ROSERO-264970 format. One record per residue (C-alpha): x, y, z; residue in three letters. Coordinates in steps of 0.1 Angstrom, whole numbers, padded with zeros to 4 digits, always signed. Each point is the difference from the previous one (the first is absolute). Layout:
<pts>
XYZALA...
</pts>
This chain:
<pts>
+0000+0000+0000MET+0014+0034-0010ARG-0004+0030+0022PHE-0008+0036-0009LEU+0027+0022+0015ILE-0006+0036+0007LEU+0029+0022+0011PRO+0015-0016+0031GLY-0028-0026+0005PHE-0012-0033-0014VAL-0037-0009+0002PHE-0014-0035-0004ALA-0024-0006-0028ALA-0033-0016+0008PHE+0004-0036+0012GLY+0038+0003+0006ALA+0018-0006+0032SER-0003+0027+0026ALA+0039+0001+0003GLN+0010+0032-0018VAL+0029+0024+0001ILE-0008+0033+0018THR+0033+0018-0003SER+0035-0003-0013LEU+0033+0013+0014LEU+0016+0018-0016PRO-0031+0011-0019PRO-0004-0009-0037ARG+0023+0022-0021ASN+0014+0019+0030ALA+0028+0023-0011LEU+0021+0005+0031ASN-0001-0032+0020ALA+0026-0002+0028PRO+0030-0021-0011ARG-0003-0021+0031THR-0037-0004+0000THR-0019-0032+0007ALA-0022-0013-0028VAL-0035-0011+0011ALA-0035-0008-0010ALA-0029+0003+0025THR-0029-0024-0006LEU-0036+0002+0012SER+0002-0031+0022VAL+0029-0017+0019PRO+0024-0019-0022VAL+0013-0036+0005ALA+0033-0007+0017VAL+0027-0003-0027GLY-0019+0023-0025ALA+0031+0023+0001GLY+0016-0022-0026SER-0025+0013-0025ALA+0016+0034+0000LEU+0029+0006-0024HIS+0020+0032-0004VAL+0021+0005-0032PHE+0028+0026-0004SER+0016+0006-0034ALA+0030+0018+0015GLN+0010-0019+0032ALA-0007-0034+0014GLY-0025-0012-0026GLY-0027-0020+0018HIS+0004+0017+0033LYS+0009-0021+0031ALA-0014+0012+0032GLY-0022-0008+0030THR-0035-0011-0011ALA-0029+0000+0023ALA-0038-0007+0001ALA-0015+0016+0030THR-0037+0006+0004GLY-0012+0016-0032ASN+0034+0010-0013ILE+0025-0017-0022ILE+0034+0017+0000SER+0037-0003-0008ILE+0028+0023+0011THR+0029-0004-0025PRO+0034-0006+0014THR+0017+0024-0025VAL-0015+0034-0005GLU-0012+0012-0034PHE+0021+0022-0023LYS-0009+0037-0004PRO-0026+0005-0027GLY-0004-0036-0010GLU-0033-0016-0010ILE-0009-0029+0023VAL-0027-0025-0010ARG-0019-0022+0025THR-0021-0031-0006THR-0025-0013+0025LEU-0005-0035-0014ALA-0031-0022+0003ALA+0012-0016+0032GLY-0012+0030+0019ALA-0036-0011-0003GLY-0011+0028-0023THR+0003+0009-0037ALA+0037+0004-0010PRO+0012+0036+0000GLN+0030+0017-0016VAL+0009+0036+0009TRP+0030+0023-0003GLN+0015+0030+0018PHE+0031+0022-0004THR+0026+0003+0027ALA+0007+0036+0011ALA+0030+0017-0016ALA+0022+0025+0018GLY+0000+0037-0008GLN+0024+0009-0028GLY+0005+0031-0021PRO-0014-0017-0031GLY+0031+0012-0018VAL+0023-0025-0016PHE+0035+0014-0001ARG+0021-0028+0015GLY+0011-0022-0029ALA+0019-0032-0009THR+0002-0018-0033ASN+0009-0037+0005PRO+0018-0015-0030LEU-0019-0029-0015ILE+0020-0007-0031GLY-0031-0006-0022SER-0036+0011-0005SER-0027-0004+0025THR-0037-0002-0003ASN-0015+0001+0035ASP+0010+0008+0036VAL-0013-0010+0034GLU+0012+0007+0036VAL-0002-0026+0026ALA+0019-0015+0030ASP+0010-0032-0017ILE+0027-0011+0025ASP-0020+0008+0032ASN+0026+0024+0014ASP-0024+0029+0005GLY+0007+0023-0029ASP-0014+0001-0036LEU+0020-0014-0029ASP-0005+0007-0037LEU-0009-0026-0026LEU-0001+0007-0037VAL-0009-0020-0031VAL+0031-0003-0023ASP-0014-0007-0034ILE+0032-0004-0020LEU+0016-0024+0025ASN-0032-0019+0006ARG+0002+0005+0037ALA-0013+0016+0032ILE+0027+0022+0016THR+0002+0011+0036VAL+0018+0030+0016ALA+0001-0008+0037ARG-0004+0028+0025ASN+0028+0003+0025ALA-0021+0022+0022ALA-0006+0038-0003GLY-0005-0003-0038GLY+0035-0012-0008THR-0005-0025-0028LEU+0024-0029-0007ALA+0011-0007-0036ALA-0029-0017-0019PRO+0002-0038-0001ALA-0021-0026-0018THR-0029-0013+0021ALA-0015-0023-0025LEU+0011-0011-0036THR-0025-0010-0026LEU+0006-0021-0032PRO+0012+0017-0031SER-0033+0000-0018ASP-0019+0015+0030TYR-0007+0037-0001PHE-0009+0013+0035PRO-0024+0030-0001GLN-0012+0011+0034GLU+0004-0011+0037LEU-0024-0005+0029ALA+0011-0007+0036ILE-0018-0021+0026GLY+0002-0030+0022ASP-0012-0027-0024LEU+0008-0030+0022ASP-0011+0015+0033ASN+0034-0005+0017ASP+0005+0035+0013GLY+0022+0014-0027ASP-0005+0018-0033LEU+0001-0019-0033ASP+0000+0011-0037LEU-0027-0003-0027ALA+0011+0011-0035ILE-0020+0004-0031SER+0019-0016-0029THR-0003-0007-0036TYR+0020-0022-0023PHE+0019+0010-0031SER-0004-0035-0015THR-0038-0004+0005GLN-0015+0030-0017GLY-0003+0021+0031GLY-0019-0025+0021ASN+0005+0007+0036GLY+0003-0015+0035ALA+0006+0011+0036ILE+0034-0009+0013THR+0005-0005+0038ILE+0030+0006+0022GLY-0003-0014+0035LEU+0020+0017+0028ASN+0020-0020+0025ASP-0005+0028+0026GLY+0035+0015-0006GLN-0008+0015-0035GLY+0012-0030-0021ALA-0026-0011-0026PHE-0006-0033-0017THR-0025-0009-0026ALA-0024-0030+0007PRO-0001-0029-0024ALA-0005-0003-0029PRO+0030+0024-0008ALA-0012+0035+0005THR-0033-0003-0017LEU-0030+0001+0024SER-0033+0005-0018THR-0008+0009-0036LEU-0021+0031-0005VAL-0011+0022-0029GLY+0020+0014-0029ASN+0027+0026+0010GLN-0008+0005+0037PRO+0012+0034+0013THR-0016+0012+0033GLY-0001-0024+0029ILE-0015+0001+0035GLU-0003-0023+0030VAL-0030-0001+0023GLY-0024-0024+0018ASP-0028+0002-0026ILE-0019-0031+0014ASP+0005+0009+0037ALA+0015-0034+0009ASP+0031+0014+0018GLY+0026-0002-0027ASP+0011+0024-0028LEU-0011-0006-0036ASP+0015+0015-0031ILE-0016+0020-0029LEU+0016+0012-0032THR-0011+0026-0026ALA+0006-0016-0034ASN+0008+0027-0025TYR-0005-0020-0033ALA-0030-0020+0013ALA-0022+0029+0014ASN-0004-0020+0031SER+0009-0006+0037VAL+0011-0034+0011SER-0010-0011+0035VAL+0023-0026+0016CYS-0010-0016+0033ARG+0024-0010+0027ASN-0002-0034+0016ASN+0016+0014+0032GLY+0035-0012-0008SER+0008+0022-0030ALA-0016-0025-0025GLY-0020+0020-0025PHE-0028-0010-0024THR-0015+0021-0027LEU-0036+0003+0013ALA-0015+0026-0023ALA+0006+0024-0029THR-0018+0033+0003VAL-0007+0021-0031ALA+0009+0037+0004VAL+0007+0029-0024GLY+0025+0002-0028ILE+0037-0005+0008SER+0000+0000+0038PRO+0034+0012+0013ARG-0005+0003+0038ASP-0021-0015+0027LEU-0011+0010+0035ALA-0019-0019+0027LEU-0023+0014+0027GLY-0035-0002+0015ASP-0018+0026-0022LEU-0036-0008+0011ASP+0006-0006+0037GLY-0013-0036+0000ASP+0031-0015+0016GLY+0018-0014-0031ASP+0027+0012-0024LEU-0012+0015-0033ASP+0023+0010-0029LEU+0007+0029-0023VAL+0021+0000-0031THR+0015+0029-0020ALA-0003-0008-0037ASN+0024+0012-0026GLY-0022-0003-0031GLY-0035+0012-0011GLY-0025+0019+0021THR-0011+0001+0028PRO+0034-0008+0016ASN-0006-0015+0035ALA-0020-0030+0010SER-0017-0009+0033VAL-0009-0036+0009ARG-0017-0009+0032LEU+0007-0032+0021ASN-0029-0021+0012ASN+0020-0011+0030GLY+0012-0032-0013SER+0025+0014-0025GLY-0023+0003-0030GLN+0000+0034-0017PHE-0027+0016-0021THR-0006+0034-0014ALA-0025+0021+0021PRO-0033+0011-0016ALA+0013+0035+0001GLN+0036+0013+0000GLY+0018-0031-0015GLY+0018+0023-0024SER+0015+0034+0009LEU+0006+0028-0024SER+0035+0011+0010THR+0026+0013-0025GLY+0014-0016-0031GLN+0025-0029+0005GLN-0005-0003+0037SER+0029-0019+0014ILE+0003+0002+0038GLY-0025-0004+0028VAL+0000+0003+0038ALA-0028-0003+0026LEU-0003+0019+0032GLY-0025+0022+0020ASP+0011+0034-0014VAL-0030+0019+0013ASP-0001-0014+0035GLY-0036-0013-0002ASP+0009-0036+0009GLY-0002-0017-0035ASP+0027-0006-0026LEU+0004+0023-0029ASP+0023-0004-0031ALA+0027+0020-0017LEU+0007-0009-0036VAL+0029+0014-0021THR-0005+0013-0036ASN+0034+0005-0017PRO-0013+0013-0033SER-0018+0029+0017SER+0026+0005+0028GLY-0026-0004+0027SER-0013-0022+0029VAL-0037-0008+0003SER-0014+0001+0035VAL-0030-0024+0002CYS-0021+0005+0032LEU-0020-0028+0015ASN-0037+0004+0010ASN+0005-0026+0028ALA-0018-0027-0020ALA+0029-0007-0025GLY-0010+0025-0027LEU+0031+0020-0010LEU-0005+0033-0017THR+0029+0018-0017PRO+0002+0036+0010ILE+0002+0024-0030VAL+0025+0014-0008PRO+0027-0024+0009ALA+0031+0013+0019VAL+0022+0015-0027ALA+0036-0005+0011LEU+0015+0025-0024GLY+0036+0010+0005GLY+0030+0004-0023VAL+0005-0025-0016PRO-0036-0010-0003ALA-0010-0029+0022ALA-0008-0035-0013THR-0010-0018+0032PRO+0003-0038-0001PHE-0005-0012+0036ASP-0016+0015+0031VAL+0003-0006+0037ALA-0019+0012+0030LEU+0015+0008+0034GLY+0000+0027+0027ASP+0033+0016-0008ILE-0005+0030+0022ASP-0015-0017+0031GLY-0032+0021-0001ASP-0023-0030+0001GLY-0011-0003-0037ASP+0013-0018-0030LEU+0021+0020-0025ASP+0007-0011-0035GLY+0034-0006-0018LEU+0002-0007-0037ALA+0031-0010-0019VAL+0007+0018-0033ASN+0012-0025-0026ALA+0005-0003-0038TYR+0030+0019-0010GLY-0006+0034+0017ASN+0024+0011+0028ALA-0008-0026+0027PRO-0019+0013+0030THR-0026-0008+0026VAL-0030+0024+0003ARG-0012+0006+0035VAL-0038+0007+0006MET-0009+0013+0035ILE-0034-0010+0012ASN-0023+0026+0017ASP-0016-0028+0020GLY-0031+0000-0021LEU+0015-0016-0032GLY+0011+0033-0015GLY+0036-0002-0012PHE+0023+0030-0005SER+0035+0002-0014LEU+0023+0014+0026SER+0031+0021-0005ARG+0021-0033+0002ASN-0023-0020-0022TYR+0027-0009-0025ILE+0026-0024+0014VAL+0030-0006-0023PRO+0011-0035-0007LEU+0031-0015-0016SER-0018-0028-0019ALA-0033+0001-0019THR-0026-0020+0021PRO-0028-0023-0006ASN-0011-0007+0036HIS+0001+0015+0035ILE+0000-0014+0035ALA-0003+0018+0034LEU+0014-0010+0033GLY+0021+0012+0030ASP+0034-0009-0014LEU+0022+0021+0024ASN-0019-0009+0032GLY-0011+0036+0009ASP-0037-0008-0001GLY-0011+0018-0032ASP-0004-0014-0035LEU+0028+0000-0025ASP-0003-0010-0036LEU+0018-0024-0025ALA-0005-0004-0037THR+0014-0024-0026ASP+0020+0010-0031GLY-0012-0012-0034ILE+0020-0012-0030THR+0034+0016-0005GLY+0004+0011+0036SER+0027-0014+0023THR-0016+0013+0033THR-0032+0002+0018PHE-0011+0029+0023ASN-0004+0004+0038VAL-0012+0034+0013ARG-0002+0007+0038PHE-0028+0022+0014ASN+0021+0028+0014GLN+0010+0036-0006LEU+0038-0005-0001THR+0018-0011-0031THR+0023-0025+0018ALA+0002-0033-0018THR-0006-0019+0033GLN-0023+0011+0028PRO+0011+0010+0035ALA-0012-0018+0031VAL-0033+0015+0011ALA+0001+0025+0028GLY-0026+0006+0027ALA-0034+0010-0014PRO-0014+0035+0005ALA-0036+0008+0011THR-0016+0032-0015ILE-0031+0016+0016TRP-0024+0013-0011PRO+0001-0012-0037ASN-0017+0016-0019PRO+0010+0032+0017VAL-0016+0035-0004GLY+0021+0027-0015ARG+0014+0023+0027GLY-0003-0026+0028THR+0028-0020+0017THR+0011-0034-0013LEU+0014-0023+0027GLN+0027-0024-0010VAL+0009-0029+0024LEU+0033-0011-0015THR+0001-0033+0019GLY+0037+0005+0010THR+0020+0019+0025ALA+0028+0006-0026ALA+0004+0035-0014ALA-0007+0006-0037GLY-0019+0021-0026THR-0036+0002-0012ILE-0005+0011-0036THR-0031+0006-0019VAL-0002-0002-0039GLN-0028+0009-0024ASN-0009-0024-0028LEU+0024+0017-0023PHE+0029-0010+0023GLY+0006+0035+0012GLN+0011+0005+0037LEU-0027+0022+0016VAL+0010-0005+0037HIS+0028-0013+0021GLN+0008+0000+0037GLN+0022-0019+0024PRO-0013-0021+0029PHE+0017-0012+0032GLN-0029-0018+0017GLN-0027-0025-0007ALA-0027+0026-0007LYS+0002+0030-0023SER-0026+0026-0011ASP-0002+0014-0035ILE-0020+0031-0011SER-0019-0005-0032THR-0006+0038-0004ARG+0023+0002-0031SER-0013-0031-0016LEU-0027+0003-0027ALA-0028-0026+0000PRO+0012-0033-0017GLY+0020-0032+0004LEU+0035+0000+0015TYR+0027-0025+0008LEU+0014+0003+0036LEU+0033-0017+0007THR+0015-0007+0034VAL+0037-0006-0002GLN+0015-0010+0033ALA+0038-0004+0005ALA+0011-0035-0009GLY-0034-0011-0013GLN-0016-0003-0034ALA-0024+0028-0009PRO-0038-0006+0005ARG-0023+0018-0023THR-0038+0005+0003GLN-0027+0019-0018ARG-0016+0030+0016VAL-0031+0017-0013VAL-0005+0038+0007VAL-0036+0011-0003GLU
</pts>
């Protein structure tokens, strides 16, 4: 029996069991969940002893299928993960059928620390070939995020391990594929439920007319990957698979794999047997030439739906809804979205803060990103006009990512500029309601032209950094740290500062608690980078007059002796 789920609640249909879910923790699609939070579901009647084993928590950046203390007490099933979540990562949770209610899948985003939202710290790791995708994840369980890239020419997945603080070791081969395998894109997840992160790669064959497969790399827990038998081939999918995602689409407690098949106009659904054995279970028809794929619960019914960005024909994005058992169909309304021409990249997230998942879709031919807002029932509506990225050179956005890069509690957008123009990332700052603006620092220079982008806290300072790949002809890929300084490696974080009130009225006093007894300097810059105020401090509290500051947004930096600078945004009204 399926349940109708309204925001935050599940109600039993007539004749169903009285056992229903009354609340979720963190709530569905929460944007700023504490990184050490317990994950729980509250049910309408007491649960059976041992029902805690029905709750599964999946991280794609650290620890995979999360270990932790599971409990079933009274009406509550909960688990407290042993290892905290990473800043800004999307966490997915499954409450499987063993809980005595209809299975439920929901997701939330772990809180990211406050950063300037400016990417000036840079490093360009040498890869020696061309790459076609990038992901960030703690593959060796040492607490920091490593970088993995798809190396097309060498038929391999390459890893640059993080030696802490964002210092990356020389790239090394993580998994080698046969010579006729062409790896395309990469997804990260715990495919065999052993508490570490494995690899899923979309692959097509030069000797078989572009027919494709998913290729699996299983982690030994230390970041060494092996392919299961037979050879590296796992499951055949459609023709020329590109986009790939992992998620528990049938709510049975393990991660399944979906691919977007560019030459077949379809999505392949491959079910997991719980031990990283995959079977092609369904082929879902979508729009023409799907390039990218995203999973999320669009209609709030407790399962993962899908959206594809389609590179050919119009309209150029497809929505397919899950019936709860991993079967996808087009909704009666909104199955096709009119975005731009040749839509290529897609990302899902709650950009307007109303509790449901919206979509961002890139349109390289028009140099724009379409923002598609959800009506809470899964109907996505593209906002017109799309966000025009502009700039010199003109933008040709390929991929897009969502993350809270400035720590203000909403999801900002970052789009990579590909196809022969000077390589950049375009930064779109969210106003909290799904309105995106291009800030002063919205163009981030890169050393190699990118196809894809990934976000994560690479230098361990709590805010979100970015990494991109480098397409054919490049010998490097790109890492950019979320910081104001131009140092190639970040400094150790200093004590945080507390600013009150914020926003502050013009002409009133701004109080700064520096969080340190060390002497130092407080500086205030406007968004053009101009110094508008500077004063020394010798104690933990300082007062700043805002009389000379015009209304607007400023960057306030506390620089204490012997510590790294800490920058926060201040709004003067």
